C-alpha positions in Angstrom: 10.7 -14.0 38.7 10.1 -15.6 35.4 6.3 -16.1 36.0 6.0 -12.4 36.4 5.4 -10.0 33.6 6.5 -6.6 33.4 3.7 -3.8 33.3 3.0 -2.3 30.2 3.9 1.2 30.5 1.6 2.0 27.3 -1.4 0.4 28.8 -4.7 2.5 28.1 -6.1 4.2 30.9 -9.5 4.6 31.8 -9.6 8.2 30.2 -8.1 6.5 26.9 -11.0 4.0 27.1 -13.8 6.6 27.6 -12.1 8.7 24.8 -12.4 5.8 22.5 -15.8 5.0 23.2 -17.1 8.6 22.7 -15.0 8.6 19.1 -16.7 5.5 18.1 -20.3 6.8 19.0 -19.4 10.3 17.5 -18.2 8.4 14.2 -21.5 5.9 14.0 -23.6 9.1 14.3 -21.7 11.2 11.6 -21.6 8.0 9.4 -25.5 7.6 9.7 -26.0 11.1 9.2 -24.1 11.0 6.0 -25.4 7.5 4.8 -29.2 7.7 5.5 -30.1 10.3 3.1 -28.7 8.3 0.2 -30.3 5.0 1.8 -33.8 6.9 1.9 -33.3 8.2 -1.8 -32.9 4.4 -2.8 -35.9 3.4 -1.2 -37.8 6.4 -2.1 -36.9 5.5 -5.8 -38.3 2.0 -5.8 -41.5 2.5 -3.7 -45.0 4.1 -4.6 -44.8 7.7 -4.4 -47.8 7.7 -2.2 -46.1 5.6 0.6 -43.1 8.0 0.3 -45.3 11.0 0.8 -46.9 9.3 3.9 -43.6 8.7 5.6 -43.6 4.8 5.2 -40.4 4.5 3.4 -38.3 6.1 6.2 -36.8 2.4 7.4 -37.1 0.8 3.9 -38.9 0.4 0.6 -42.8 0.3 0.4 -45.0 -1.0 -2.3 -42.3 -1.6 -5.0 -42.6 0.6 -7.9 -40.2 1.4 -10.7 -42.4 3.9 -12.6 -39.8 6.6 -11.9 -37.0 4.9 -13.5 -39.4 3.9 -16.6 -40.3 7.5 -17.0 -36.6 8.4 -16.8 -35.3 5.8 -19.4 -38.4 6.5 -21.4 -37.1 10.0 -22.2 -35.1 9.5 -25.7 -32.3 12.0 -24.4 -31.6 10.2 -21.4 -29.5 7.3 -22.9 -27.8 9.6 -25.7 -26.7 11.9 -23.1 -25.8 9.1 -20.8 -23.2 8.0 -23.6 -21.9 11.6 -24.2 -21.2 11.9 -20.4 -19.4 8.7 -20.6 -17.3 9.7 -23.4 -16.5 13.1 -22.1 -15.5 11.4 -18.7 -13.0 8.6 -20.2 -11.4 10.7 -22.6 -11.6 13.9 -20.7 -9.8 12.0 -17.6 -7.3 10.5 -20.1 -6.3 13.7 -21.3 -6.1 15.1 -17.7 -3.9 12.3 -16.7 -1.4 12.5 -19.4 -1.2 16.2 -19.2 -0.9 16.6 -15.4 1.6 13.7 -14.8 3.9 14.7 -17.7 3.8 18.2 -16.8 4.1 17.4 -13.0 7.4 15.1 -13.9 8.7 17.9 -16.0 8.4 20.7 -13.3 9.8 18.2 -10.8 13.2 18.4 -12.5 15.6 21.0 -12.2 16.1 23.0 -15.3 16.6 27.0 -16.1 13.5 28.7 -15.8 11.5 26.0 -13.8 10.2 28.6 -11.3 9.0 30.9 -13.8 6.7 28.3 -15.1 5.8 27.4 -11.6 4.7 31.1 -11.1 3.0 31.2 -14.0 0.8 28.1 -13.6 0.3 29.4 -9.9 -0.8 32.9 -11.2 -3.9 30.9 -13.0 -5.5 29.7 -9.8 -5.9 33.2 -8.6 -6.5 35.4 -11.8 -8.4 34.4 -15.0 -9.8 36.4 -18.2 -13.1 36.0 -17.2 -16.4 34.3 -18.6 -16.7 36.5 -22.0 -13.0 36.5 -23.1 -13.1 33.0 -22.3 -16.0 32.5 -24.6 -14.4 34.4 -27.5 -11.3 32.3 -27.4 -13.2 29.2 -27.5 -15.5 30.3 -30.3 -12.5 31.4 -32.2 -10.9 28.1 -31.9 -13.9 26.6 -33.6 -14.8 24.6 -30.2 -18.4 25.6 -30.0 -21.0 22.5 -30.3 -18.0 20.1 -30.5 -17.2 17.4 -27.9 -14.0 19.2 -27.3 -15.3 21.8 -25.7 -16.3 20.1 -22.7 -12.7 18.6 -22.7 -9.8 20.7 -23.8 -10.9 23.9 -21.6 -10.3 21.8 -18.2 -7.5 19.8 -19.8 -5.2 20.3 -16.8 -5.9 21.4 -13.4 -3.3 23.8 -11.9 -4.1 22.7 -8.3 -3.7 19.0 -9.5 -0.6 19.9 -11.5 1.2 21.4 -8.5 0.2 18.3 -6.2 1.7 15.9 -8.6 4.9 18.0 -8.9 5.2 18.1 -5.2 4.7 14.2 -4.9 7.4 13.5 -7.5 9.8 15.9 -5.7 9.0 14.2 -2.4 8.9 10.6 -3.5 11.2 10.1 -6.7 14.5 10.7 -5.7 17.0 12.2 -8.1 19.6 9.4 -7.1 17.0 6.9 -8.5 17.4 8.5 -12.2 21.2 8.9 -11.8 21.4 5.0 -11.2 18.9 4.3 -14.2 21.1 7.0 -16.2 24.1 4.6 -15.7 22.0 1.6 -17.0 21.4 4.0 -20.5 17.8 5.0 -19.2 16.5 8.3 -20.9 14.2 10.9 -19.0 11.3 9.6 -21.2 11.9 5.7 -20.5 12.4 6.5 -16.8 9.3 8.3 -16.6 7.3 5.5 -18.1 9.0 2.6 -16.5 9.8 4.0 -13.2 8.0 7.0 -12.2 4.3 6.3 -13.2 4.7 2.6 -11.4 5.9 4.5 -8.5 3.0 6.9 -8.7 0.2 4.4 -8.3 -1.4 6.4 -5.4 -1.3 9.7 -7.3 -2.7 8.2 -10.4 -5.8 6.6 -8.5 -6.5 10.0 -6.6 -6.2 12.1 -9.9 -8.5 9.7 -11.7 -11.1 10.0 -9.1 -11.0 13.8 -9.0 -10.9 14.2 -12.7 -13.6 11.6 -13.6 -15.9 13.0 -10.8 -15.3 16.5 -12.3 -16.2 15.6 -15.8 -19.1 13.4 -14.5 -20.8 16.3 -12.8 -19.9 19.2 -15.2 -23.0 20.8 -16.7 -21.9 24.7 -16.9 -19.6 24.6 -20.1 -22.3 22.5 -21.8 -24.8 25.4 -20.9 -22.3 28.2 -22.5 -21.0 26.2 -25.1 -23.5 23.6 -26.5 -26.7 24.0 -28.2 -27.1 20.8 -30.2 -29.1 18.6 -28.0 -27.4 15.4 -29.2 -24.1 16.8 -27.5 -26.0 17.4 -24.3 -24.3 15.5 -21.2 -26.2 13.9 -18.6 -26.3 16.6 -15.9 -27.7 19.1 -18.4 -30.8 16.7 -19.3 -31.3 15.9 -15.9 -31.5 19.5 -15.1 -33.9 20.0 -17.9 -36.2 17.3 -16.9 -36.5 18.6 -13.5 -37.0 22.4 -14.7 -39.7 21.3 -17.1 -41.2 19.1 -14.7 -41.5 22.0 -12.2 -42.7 24.3 -14.9 -45.5 21.9 -16.2 -46.6 21.5 -12.7 -47.2 25.3 -12.2 -48.8 25.8 -15.5 -51.4 23.0 -14.8 -54.8 24.8 -13.8 -56.5 21.5 -12.8 -55.8 20.8 -8.8 -56.2 16.9 -9.6 -54.0 16.9 -12.6 -51.4 19.4 -10.7 -51.3 16.9 -8.0 -50.6 14.0 -10.1 -47.9 15.7 -12.2 -46.2 16.8 -8.6 -46.2 13.3 -7.5 -44.8 12.0 -10.7 -42.3 14.7 -10.3 -41.0 13.5 -7.0 -40.9 10.0 -8.3 -38.5 11.0 -11.4 -36.4 13.1 -9.0 -35.6 10.2 -6.8 -35.0 8.3 -9.6 -32.7 10.7 -11.4 -30.6 11.2 -8.5 -29.7 7.1 -8.3 -29.3 7.0 -12.0 -26.9 10.1 -12.1 -25.0 8.9 -9.0 -24.5 5.3 -9.5 -21.6 5.2 -11.8 -19.6 7.3 -9.0 -21.0 5.0 -6.4 -19.6 2.2 -8.3 -16.0 3.6 -8.9 -15.3 4.8 -5.6 -14.9 1.4 -3.8 -12.2 0.3 -6.2 -10.3 3.7 -5.9 -11.1 4.1 -1.9 -8.0 2.2 -0.4 -5.9 4.6 -2.7 -7.8 7.6 -1.7 -7.4 7.0 1.7 -3.6 6.3 1.1 -3.2 9.6 -1.0 -5.2 12.1 1.2 -2.1 13.5 2.1 -0.6 13.5 -1.5 1.8 16.4 -2.4 1.7 17.6 1.2 4.8 19.0 2.9 6.6 16.2 4.7 9.1 16.9 7.5 
């Protein structure tokens, strides 16, 4: 009687265990397919290029060499463009977060004309003025060849704004403000003291999205920047790769052409690591928030 235990009705069946095993195998294969290219690029960037071309770095680095990194950082434009990209990313992300969170909070409130503002913001996601009108607007505002041309045109994403608004509507009940209002809390104080602390997951996801977007931005630089001292890192990387290819094509000596091609390959692997490293370092710190916030702003039943 007392020594017998009841059979667990939720006990996994043989089919469940087979499903778990197959799922684990499939996820392991997908993880390997995703992670291996990055691992190979890291190995290739610190290996002798001849070992890379012979396929000897498939499992690990071979004949340690950092000539690619030496050539990358010997370029006087690299460090300057790195500094520019860091400035664009930090300043741009700060402005993005300030505008997105404040506007999202405002749209989450009930006030006359809220639906009109929401419609106008959503409208911009599907219809735009085009490249040429946008260029003339930026030119007339005096933003050409300034750091602000890399920040202000993308100061707020309509998509992220809608996510922020929906998150606040779903997770910040109006009763909470009514209770705070009894204690004399204003809307502004409520936003900074209660809304922002309760939106940590949303903030982390927004910081990741905006920061990665600024770090990888290069198209606006092509259109609006002609001063090399303002170039972001991505534009310098593109320039180096293109110039390496052009130089390789213009070389008439076969031996010299082969040497240039090998050096270009080494530089290519090193550049990938140099450009990707900050994002790879940032992501682990935000990963737990990203997983929890992957459904931020979704409709909840």
